[in-house]
C-alpha positions as a printed Julia matrix, in Angstrom:
357×3 Matrix{Float64}:
   0.0    0.0     0.0
   1.32   3.36   -0.94
   0.84   6.06    1.63
  -0.69   9.18    0.24
  -0.12  12.62    1.62
  -2.22  15.68    1.11
  -0.55  18.53   -0.65
  -1.77  22.07   -0.58
  -2.08  23.36   -4.08
  -2.86  26.84   -5.23
  -4.05  28.2    -8.5
  -2.54  31.49   -9.49
  -4.91  34.15  -10.75
  -4.01  37.28  -12.57
  -3.88  40.26  -10.25
  -7.03  42.28  -10.6
  -6.67  45.96  -11.25
  -9.21  48.45   -9.94
 -11.83  49.62  -12.4
 -11.4   53.12  -13.78
 -13.54  55.79  -15.41
 -12.24  54.53  -18.75
 -13.81  51.1   -18.14
 -17.19  52.71  -17.48
 -16.71  55.05  -20.45
 -16.02  52.15  -22.82
 -18.96  50.14  -21.44
 -21.53  52.87  -22.02
 -20.0   54.69  -25.01
 -19.61  58.17  -23.55
 -16.53  60.22  -22.61
 -14.72  59.83  -19.31
 -15.57  63.45  -18.5
 -19.29  62.71  -18.9
 -18.96  59.61  -16.7
 -17.24  61.73  -14.06
 -19.99  64.36  -14.19
 -22.7   61.75  -13.75
 -20.98  59.95  -10.87
 -20.24  63.21   -9.06
 -23.74  64.53   -9.86
 -22.25  67.64  -11.42
 -22.91  69.39  -14.71
 -25.7   69.21  -17.25
 -26.16  65.63  -18.53
 -29.27  64.31  -20.26
 -31.46  61.84  -18.39
 -30.82  59.1   -20.98
 -27.03  59.46  -20.78
 -27.14  59.57  -16.97
 -29.15  56.36  -16.85
 -26.73  54.64  -19.28
 -23.69  55.65  -17.22
 -25.22  54.58  -13.91
 -26.33  51.25  -15.34
 -22.85  50.57  -16.75
 -21.17  51.49  -13.47
 -23.56  49.28  -11.52
 -23.14  46.27  -13.81
 -19.34  46.58  -13.69
 -19.29  47.05   -9.92
 -17.45  50.34  -10.27
 -16.96  52.39   -7.09
 -15.65  55.95   -7.5
 -12.43  56.9    -5.72
 -13.83  59.51   -3.37
 -10.41  60.28   -1.89
  -8.99  61.2    -5.27
 -12.17  62.99   -6.26
 -12.07  65.14   -3.15
  -8.47  66.36   -3.45
  -9.62  69.76   -4.6
 -11.95  70.29   -1.66
  -9.75  68.35    0.81
 -12.87  66.63    2.19
 -14.54  63.25    1.79
 -18.21  62.45    2.38
 -17.45  60.61    5.61
 -18.36  61.7     9.12
 -16.17  60.44   11.96
 -18.34  59.1    14.79
 -16.25  58.37   17.88
 -17.89  56.51   20.77
 -16.53  54.72   23.85
 -18.25  51.35   23.39
 -20.31  49.16   21.09
 -21.2   46.64   23.82
 -23.01  49.36   25.77
 -26.51  49.32   24.27
 -26.76  53.1    24.57
 -24.49  53.77   21.62
 -26.06  51.55   18.93
 -29.26  53.58   19.43
 -27.3   56.81   19.01
 -25.81  55.38   15.8
 -29.32  54.53   14.58
 -30.34  58.18   14.95
 -27.2   59.33   13.1
 -27.65  56.81   10.32
 -31.31  57.7     9.77
 -30.45  61.39    9.46
 -27.76  60.63    6.86
 -29.9   58.05    5.02
 -30.69  60.06    1.87
 -27.6   62.27    1.84
 -24.06  61.79    0.47
 -22.64  61.6     4.01
 -21.73  58.26    5.57
 -20.83  57.7     9.24
 -17.59  55.85   10.04
 -17.3   54.61   13.61
 -14.26  54.58   15.9
 -14.34  53.02   19.39
 -12.23  54.29   22.32
 -13.08  51.87   25.19
 -13.33  54.9    27.51
  -9.55  55.35   27.28
  -8.54  59.01   26.67
  -5.26  58.11   24.96
  -7.07  55.71   22.62
  -9.61  58.42   21.81
  -6.69  60.65   20.87
  -5.24  58.0    18.52
  -8.63  57.21   16.93
  -9.33  60.89   16.38
  -5.91  61.43   14.8
  -6.39  58.56   12.34
  -9.94  59.56   11.42
  -9.07  63.23   10.9
  -6.24  62.17    8.58
  -8.95  61.03    6.14
 -10.29  64.61    6.04
 -13.9   63.82    6.99
 -16.72  66.32    6.54
 -17.45  66.4    10.27
 -16.88  64.78   13.65
 -19.46  63.49   16.13
 -17.74  62.5    19.36
 -19.12  61.28   22.69
 -18.43  63.36   25.76
 -16.91  66.72   26.6
 -13.74  65.5    28.34
 -10.73  64.93   26.07
  -6.96  65.11   26.33
  -5.36  68.46   25.52
  -4.05  67.02   22.24
  -7.47  65.68   21.22
  -9.14  68.97   22.08
  -6.56  70.86   19.99
  -7.19  68.54   17.03
 -10.94  69.11   17.3
 -10.54  72.88   17.56
  -8.23  73.12   14.56
  -9.87  70.54   12.28
 -11.72  73.24   10.34
 -14.86  71.08   10.11
 -18.11  70.87   12.11
 -17.62  69.13   15.48
 -20.53  67.95   17.62
 -19.9   66.56   21.09
 -22.77  64.36   22.19
 -24.41  62.73   25.24
 -23.45  65.42   27.76
 -24.06  69.14   28.26
 -22.34  69.61   31.65
 -19.22  71.37   30.4
 -17.66  73.53   27.7
 -17.86  72.19   24.14
 -15.26  72.71   21.41
 -18.0   73.62   18.93
 -21.59  72.33   19.02
 -23.02  69.88   21.55
 -26.16  67.78   21.91
 -27.1   65.8    24.98
 -28.61  65.87   28.43
 -27.43  67.27   31.74
 -26.38  64.19   33.69
 -26.07  66.16   36.91
 -29.67  67.28   36.51
 -30.72  63.69   35.73
 -29.14  62.55   39.01
 -30.83  65.36   40.97
 -34.23  64.59   39.42
 -33.95  60.89   40.32
 -32.97  61.77   43.91
 -35.99  64.08   44.14
 -38.36  61.37   42.85
 -36.98  58.75   45.25
 -37.25  61.01   48.31
 -40.78  62.1    47.37
 -41.94  58.5    47.68
 -40.59  58.23   51.24
 -37.41  56.24   50.66
 -34.55  57.35   52.94
 -31.97  54.55   53.37
 -30.32  54.52   49.97
 -27.53  52.48   48.4
 -25.77  53.2    45.09
 -24.14  50.79   42.62
 -22.33  51.76   39.44
 -19.36  51.54   37.15
 -15.98  52.83   38.23
 -16.14  56.47   37.35
 -12.79  58.1    36.66
 -13.26  57.31   32.94
 -17.07  57.23   32.68
 -17.59  60.97   33.12
 -21.34  60.88   32.47
 -21.93  58.24   35.17
 -19.76  60.32   37.53
 -21.84  63.45   36.88
 -25.1   61.57   37.5
 -23.67  60.31   40.78
 -22.63  63.84   41.76
 -26.08  65.2    40.91
 -27.74  62.34   42.79
 -25.73  62.89   45.98
 -26.32  66.64   45.69
 -30.08  66.09   45.43
 -30.05  63.86   48.52
 -27.86  66.24   50.52
 -30.26  69.12   49.92
 -32.87  67.13   51.85
 -30.47  66.02   54.6
 -30.06  62.47   53.29
 -26.76  60.7    52.58
 -26.01  57.53   50.63
 -25.57  54.77   53.2
 -23.7   52.25   51.06
 -22.05  52.25   47.64
 -20.19  49.84   45.38
 -18.44  50.18   42.02
 -17.35  47.68   39.37
 -15.5   47.49   36.08
 -15.87  44.96   33.27
 -17.73  41.68   33.15
 -21.38  40.87   32.55
 -23.49  43.74   33.82
 -26.43  41.47   34.71
 -24.21  39.15   36.75
 -22.47  42.12   38.39
 -25.83  43.57   39.34
 -26.82  40.36   41.06
 -23.48  40.02   42.86
 -23.33  43.64   44.03
 -26.95  43.7    45.18
 -26.49  40.55   47.27
 -23.24  41.84   48.78
 -24.7   45.26   49.57
 -27.82  43.94   51.28
 -25.74  41.49   53.31
 -23.69  44.47   54.53
 -26.61  46.9    54.84
 -29.86  44.93   55.25
 -31.88  48.01   56.26
 -31.56  49.78   52.89
 -34.93  50.64   51.36
 -33.76  51.86   47.92
 -31.03  50.91   45.43
 -30.01  53.32   42.66
 -27.94  51.82   39.81
 -25.85  53.82   37.34
 -27.36  51.84   34.43
 -30.31  49.6    33.68
 -28.3   46.44   33.06
 -26.89  46.14   36.58
 -30.29  47.3    37.87
 -31.93  44.41   36.02
 -29.49  41.96   37.63
 -30.32  43.38   41.05
 -34.06  43.14   40.39
 -33.83  39.47   39.38
 -31.87  38.6    42.52
 -34.34  40.41   44.79
 -37.33  38.67   43.21
 -35.62  35.29   43.63
 -35.26  36.06   47.34
 -38.97  36.85   47.61
 -38.31  40.48   48.56
 -41.21  42.89   48.0
 -40.28  45.35   45.22
 -41.06  48.29   45.52
 -42.7   47.96   48.96
 -39.77  46.66   51.0
 -37.1   48.01   48.68
 -37.3   50.21   45.58
 -34.98  50.22   42.57
 -34.06  52.56   39.71
 -31.56  52.51   36.87
 -30.7   54.79   33.99
 -30.91  54.67   30.17
 -34.41  53.34   29.45
 -33.14  50.2    27.68
 -36.04  48.63   25.76
 -34.37  45.21   25.81
 -35.35  44.93   29.49
 -39.08  45.32   28.85
 -39.51  41.55   29.26
 -38.44  41.51   32.92
 -40.97  40.27   35.52
 -41.15  43.88   36.75
 -40.48  47.03   34.74
 -37.41  48.73   36.18
 -37.79  52.42   37.06
 -35.4   54.36   34.86
 -34.75  57.58   32.97
 -34.61  57.82   29.18
 -31.29  59.24   27.95
 -32.8   60.5    24.62
 -30.24  58.44   22.69
 -31.78  58.31   19.2
 -32.8   61.97   19.42
 -29.23  62.93   20.31
 -27.89  61.05   17.28
 -30.41  62.61   14.93
 -29.83  66.16   16.18
 -26.04  65.78   15.95
 -26.23  64.49   12.38
 -28.55  67.34   11.39
 -26.01  69.87   12.68
 -23.29  68.22   10.57
 -25.55  68.27    7.51
 -26.42  71.92    7.98
 -22.84  73.02    8.58
 -21.12  70.83    5.96
 -23.24  72.36    3.19
 -21.98  75.88    3.87
 -19.27  77.46    1.66
 -15.79  77.17    3.17
 -15.08  80.88    2.64
 -18.39  81.99    4.19
 -19.0   83.25    7.74
 -18.55  80.72   10.53
 -21.99  79.91   11.99
 -22.58  80.03   15.74
 -22.28  76.68   17.54
 -25.51  74.91   18.41
 -25.97  73.92   22.04
 -28.92  71.56   22.43
 -29.94  70.19   25.84
 -32.67  67.54   25.78
 -34.83  66.78   28.82
 -35.12  63.11   29.84
 -38.14  61.95   31.81
 -38.48  59.45   34.65
 -40.33  56.19   34.0
 -41.52  54.92   37.41
 -41.98  51.39   36.06
 -42.94  48.84   38.72
 -39.98  49.33   41.07
 -40.46  52.91   42.3
 -43.55  53.68   44.37
 -45.78  56.46   43.12
 -47.46  58.85   45.47
 -50.68  57.29   46.67
 -49.68  53.79   45.52
 -48.03  50.94   47.36
């Protein structure tokens, strides 16, 4: 018997070259200049010729070189969207709002993720600005000095999103997280809760969670109430962390009558653990989170929360970019837009309402 061995074979293929205007020109029988006019939507071209060119380009699979085509203007039809996370369900909803606003326009969002690391944000911003985008949408108001300088000197519309507690480089769209924290504290105290614990992410890098916490403690302090217990986490499954932290906190501080979570996901974990223990929610202990995540609507009880206006923020930011990117470069610089949206509290089933148990 002759042993056989497998051999890896490869078939060489001729290297493919990128399609050019000439290929489209030859396919539809018009000049390269006419093809260029049609694909850039410039100049006076008859409807029949335009249809022929577009059909030829589509059948060939031709994609215009926007970088080369934008050398004169030094801009491409891309908008840099820089966010800290894709695993946090807040930001996909923001991206949905941005994408819907750009849907029938030449602009396309390109996403960069920073993982809440300031130095990574700086690197992502540097790389994305090197492509000369038509605008920047970036989460948060806190940046390194170098990142802030790049944003200031980019010469394009910049919209900082999610937060309005600070000084923007240009335009900003978001909510006041300090006010959101104060409003939640006010609602909790109004329902008679006084022994309060707080659980949230580690906050040196999550500035918006930090500001909500500051606003929350400020709202309690005004009424002579202090947080009795607190715990912070980083990384891992938020649901599992919520369960773990809730159990640990109530073992330490069994007399707490309210738990405020920095986000809905850990709040949902806490709610599930409490219900498993047979604890009366919201009678014995009330709960609230933040973000208004629709994914959690299937829980046995609807978690009290506050909507962060995510899709609206994305839409408004994109509309600012659209409005500003269409202005002539040598025209007057328009005033920045500062838009503060007002989130509302959803009492759900875990925060008593006045007159209800």
